[in-house]
KOLSESE-745892 format. One line per field, with one value per residue: residue number from 1; residue in three letters; x, y, z of N, C-alpha, C in turn. Coordinates in steps of 0.001 Angstrom, whole numbers, plus 500000, padded with zeros to 6 digits. Example, Ala and Ser with C-alpha at 12.3 -4.5 7.8 and 13.67 -1.06 7.14 Angstrom:
! residues 2
i: 1:2
aa: ala:ser
n.u: 513190:512850
n.v: 494310:497750
n.w: 507800:507080
ca.u: 512300:513670
ca.v: 495500:498940
ca.w: 507800:507140
c.u: 513200:512900
c.v: 496700:500030
c.w: 507800:507870
***
This chain:
! residues 106
i: 1:2:3:4:5:6:7:8:9:10:11:12:13:14:15:16:17:18:19:20:21:22:23:24:25:26:27:28:29:30:31:32:33:34:35:36:37:38:39:40:41:42:43:44:45:46:47:48:49:50:51:52:53:54:55:56:57:58:59:60:61:62:63:64:65:66:67:68:69:70:71:72:73:74:75:76:77:78:79:80:81:82:83:84:85:86:87:88:89:90:91:92:93:94:95:96:97:98:99:100:101:102:103:104:105:106
aa: unk:unk:unk:unk:unk:unk:unk:unk:unk:unk:unk:unk:unk:unk:unk:unk:unk:unk:unk:unk:unk:unk:unk:unk:unk:unk:unk:unk:unk:unk:unk:unk:unk:unk:unk:unk:unk:unk:unk:unk:unk:unk:unk:unk:unk:unk:unk:unk:unk:unk:unk:unk:unk:unk:unk:unk:unk:unk:unk:unk:unk:unk:unk:unk:unk:unk:unk:unk:unk:unk:unk:unk:unk:unk:unk:unk:unk:unk:unk:unk:unk:unk:unk:unk:unk:unk:unk:unk:unk:unk:unk:unk:unk:unk:unk:unk:unk:unk:unk:unk:unk:unk:unk:unk:unk:unk
n.u: 896017:895631:896787:895590:896626:898300:896816:894958:896623:897139:894537:894107:896008:895287:894325:893359:891368:892355:890854:891034:890935:892982:894940:896342:898403:898898:898465:896011:892836:891249:888584:886526:883833:883753:882986:885035:886580:885023:885553:888074:887038:885147:886535:888191:886380:885277:887707:887955:885415:886100:888022:886555:884652:886274:887326:884945:884411:886236:885298:886061:886608:886304:888362:888034:889486:888398:890386:891015:893774:895156:895931:899240:899037:896504:895315:895892:895199:897312:899790:898249:897809:895318:893024:891287:889012:886782:888201:886838:884279:884871:885729:883295:881611:882971:882882:879878:879572:880726:879219:876710:877485:878134:875733:874364:875691:875206
n.v: 335607:332444:330946:329121:326837:327850:329908:328505:327229:329752:330335:328373:328935:331175:333631:335996:338467:341125:343445:344695:345794:345079:345179:343604:345406:346927:347920:348835:349432:352306:353100:351080:350800:351296:350578:349547:348087:345874:342947:342674:343263:341434:339194:339381:339188:336714:335149:336058:334983:332501:332320:332961:330731:328517:329073:328938:326266:325051:325829:328462:331803:334704:337304:340347:343141:346125:347938:350244:352299:355389:358328:358093:355683:355073:355980:359156:362454:363913:366321:367446:365758:364822:362650:359975:358938:358492:357394:356580:356031:354100:352025:351507:350406:347999:346695:346584:344836:342662:341762:341264:338995:337325:336775:335448:333252:331948
n.w: 595780:594207:596384:598174:599878:601569:602617:604051:606201:607650:608353:610239:612029:613186:615933:616122:614559:612572:611184:608468:605005:602704:599410:596603:595706:597907:601289:602361:601436:599837:600609:601709:600779:598415:594991:593193:594877:595689:595491:596775:599248:599733:599627:601755:603813:603515:604450:606994:608085:607688:609659:612184:612196:612544:615024:616797:616201:617653:620109:621240:622103:619712:618727:617334:615763:614135:611909:610179:609226:610264:608430:607333:606958:605704:602541:601045:599823:597517:598461:600404:602309:603261:604183:601991:602609:605261:608349:610696:609781:607850:609533:610980:609220:608353:610806:611078:608730:609418:611640:610300:608851:610780:612147:610080:609956:612289
ca.u: 895483:896168:897653:894821:897191:899113:895824:894395:897485:897104:893462:894296:896884:894726:893857:892395:891109:892675:890094:891584:890903:894233:894757:897565:899488:898926:898269:894803:892287:891116:887297:886181:882533:883768:882639:886257:887244:884149:886215:889070:886316:884396:887620:888544:885113:885323:888662:887700:884550:886896:888795:885317:884044:887571:887254:883614:884479:887186:884571:886882:886300:886808:888279:888247:889668:888381:891435:891384:894638:894812:896984:899594:898483:895385:895673:895693:895326:898765:900011:897260:897605:893861:892524:890587:887659:886649:888629:885653:883159:885231:885873:881966:881299:883590:882069:878542:879349:881212:877931:875758:878040:878194:874350:874111:876597:874520
ca.v: 334702:331191:330340:328480:325834:328749:330450:327509:327399:331050:330384:327390:329501:332721:333789:337567:339223:342413:343312:346051:345403:345330:344695:343134:346415:348014:347413:349290:350239:353899:353100:349683:350775:351719:349346:348868:347246:344662:341659:342551:343244:340095:337905:339387:338725:335359:334531:336326:334025:331076:332220:332593:329305:327770:329343:328343:324781:325052:326565:329508:333090:335171:338750:341133:344645:346715:348828:351195:353109:356798:359140:358102:354515:355493:356817:360483:363337:364380:367602:367894:364741:364538:361091:360021:358565:358614:356314:356010:355340:352560:350827:351129:349739:346602:346193:346209:343842:341283:341558:340483:337814:336249:336460:334598:331950:331063
ca.w: 594905:594134:597626:599147:600930:602609:603519:605052:607323:608183:609151:611284:613218:613580:616960:616316:613234:612345:610114:607532:603774:601797:597981:595769:595702:599089:602521:602857:600359:600327:601109:601447:600357:596839:594110:592741:596079:596145:595116:597748:600417:599997:599793:603388:604688:603513:605265:608287:608398:608294:611094:613134:612141:613214:616730:617100:616171:618980:621287:621706:621726:618547:618952:616060:615750:612660:612035:609057:609841:610213:607306:606336:606282:604838:601376:601284:598815:597454:599050:601526:603582:603668:603975:600874:603166:606632:609175:611654:608845:607327:610621:611452:607859:608510:611950:610656:607680:610070:612522:609346:608298:611952:612290:609132:610716:613577
c.u: 896437:897297:896827:895354:897888:897883:895226:895380:897312:895796:893762:895051:896287:894059:892875:892457:891379:892103:890147:891438:892240:893914:896073:898677:899406:898261:896723:894123:891574:889661:886776:884464:882747:883638:883918:886910:886191:884675:887361:888143:885674:885352:888038:887484:885062:886264:888568:886497:885062:887296:887690:885011:885199:887352:886130:883811:885495:886508:885484:886290:886978:887136:888704:888572:889605:889335:891892:892367:894396:896084:898429:899280:897397:895842:895173:895749:896706:898809:899389:897279:896190:893421:891422:889174:887930:887165:887395:884461:883600:885243:884488:881234:881813:882877:880643:878583:879870:880102:876873:876329:877893:876729:873863:874724:875682:873580
c.v: 333560:330681:329880:327771:326878:329436:329556:327286:328558:330960:329422:327996:330913:332800:335000:337697:340551:342946:344869:345151:346095:344817:344471:344003:347090:347141:347603:349882:351487:353867:351666:349665:351081:350467:348760:347964:345976:343349:341528:342422:341942:338849:338095:338696:337409:334543:334890:335356:332786:330910:332087:331616:328435:327950:328912:327008:324352:325292:327600:330996:333808:336639:339300:342434:345216:347826:349250:352106:354627:357171:358659:356667:354604:356321:358320:361276:364081:365827:368023:367002:364191:363486:361024:359328:358701:357372:355741:355429:354018:351661:350651:350361:348416:345944:345744:345016:342370:340982:340734:339231:336735:335875:335414:333123:331130:330245
c.w: 594713:595322:598821:600205:602000:603397:604481:606287:608272:609016:610408:612610:613947:614888:617050:614942:613386:611228:609344:606114:603060:600308:597795:595993:596800:600265:603002:601736:600824:600745:600594:600777:598819:596116:593437:593827:596588:596285:596434:599134:600843:600297:601234:604196:604797:604345:606564:608969:608727:609593:612339:613200:612865:614482:617294:617150:617358:620175:622048:621150:620453:618967:617477:616462:614246:612701:610741:609596:609576:608835:608165:605826:605372:603686:601451:599935:598450:597921:600108:602763:604159:603234:602865:601272:604800:607418:609914:610711:608176:608293:611134:610227:608187:609751:611753:609669:608427:611055:611528:609100:609419:612237:611330:609440:611588:613316
***
């Protein structure tokens, strides 16, 4: 939040998108499709879109890795270490959301 100048520099220097949705208090949301993460999800999508547009303007290839990590990086249920959501499904969701954004950019 409120660090647009820094974010502009990050976008300018970015060569690869490591597509994971974090939040202010942690590195990864438990489920990017959950409504409580809508703001964080769309903020990340906006940033990634800026990186993609920058690379296209430079006529360069954009590489993206959807990377919702496994337990214990992914939040888990206490005492069980069972993930709160499906890692594969989270990565597919982000991949498809990025594809839709990219289609709209063309």
